[in-house]
N, C-alpha and C positions, 0 to 999 in steps of 0.2 A: 390302931393307934388314936390316942385320944387328944386332939391338937385342935386348936382354932384355925381359920383360914390365915392368920396373922403368922403363926408358927409354920405351917408348911412350906417346903422348900420344893422348889421346882425340878431339882435333880431327883426328886423322890415319886414324882408324880408319873404313872406309868406311859404318858404319851410324850415324853420328854427324849425325843431324837427326831434326826433329821432336821429339818425347817424349824419344826416348832421348839427345839431345844436352844435355840436363838432368842427364841421371846421368855423363855423360862429363865435362862440364862441372865437376861437384862434385867429381870425382876428381882433375881436372886440378888445379882452383884449390888441393884441400889439398896436392899435390904441388908446385904452383909456389909456396905459401908456405913450405911446408920446406925446399926446395930454395932460397931465397934467403936463409932463416935460417942455412941450414949453410954458403952462399957466404960470407957475412958474417960469420961468427961472431966474429971479431976486432975487428968494428966496433963503435960505441956501438948501443944500442939504438933510437934515433931513426935511425941511418943503416940496420938491418937493416929497419926498418918501412919508410923513404923506399923502399929497393931494391924490397922485397916488393910496395909498394903501383904501382912501376913495371911489376914482372914481372905483377899484377895485372892492371892495365890493358891491357898488352899482349896477357893472354890473352883478356880478353873481348872485345876488338879481333878477335882471330884467330877467335872464334866469330862474330863479325859479318862478317868479310870470306868466311868460307866459307859464309856463309846457310846454317848448321845449324838456326837455328829464328828467324828473324828476328823475328817476334812477341814472343819471350821475351827475347832480347839487346838489339836495335837501343836506343838511348837510355836503356841501364838502367847502374849503376854498384853499384861495391863498392868502401868506403871502409876502409882499416885505421887504427883507432885504439889510442893506449894509454891502457887504464884500470888505476885500482887494483884490485887483486885483494882482494876483501870477506874473503877468510878469511886474508889475509896482507898487510894495510895498507903494508908495506916493498917488495913486489912489484908490477910489472906484469903486466898480461895483453894480450894482444892482442884486440881485439875487431871482427869484421867488421861494418859496417853497410851491407847490402846493401838497393839500392832495393828497396820493397815490391813492386812486381811480380814482379821477379825472384825475389825471395825466395819469395814463394807458390808460384812455377810449381815451383821447386827442392824445396821441400819436399813438395809434391804428388806430384812425378817420385819423391821418395824413398818416400812410402808407398806407392804404388802397385808400387816396385820390392821392398820389404820384403814386401809382401803377395803379390808372386808367387814370391818367392824360398821364401817359407814352404809355399806350396803343393806344390814341385816336392821 
């Protein structure tokens, strides 16, 4: 496969299973949302969020399909919503509403990753 690191998806990585799948998912999630907003930059904000939501749903399903970490991903959800920016009431921000179980596992994996990174 002739791809750069920017084009590589975590769910394609051979080590994307178990606890590590949560970190790969976090990276893929951010990349997916950013990519959709760029692809639909000329569309309305509602359309951008709608397209990003569809892509997030596909990503989550991809992690379920490859059985990266069934206990973490199966039956979980991430919903994108538009909320008013408290710092600028005229602006909107995209908020992620992650199912509590998945959110807790992702936060735990990020803490463990940061802890191991600071040791090196």
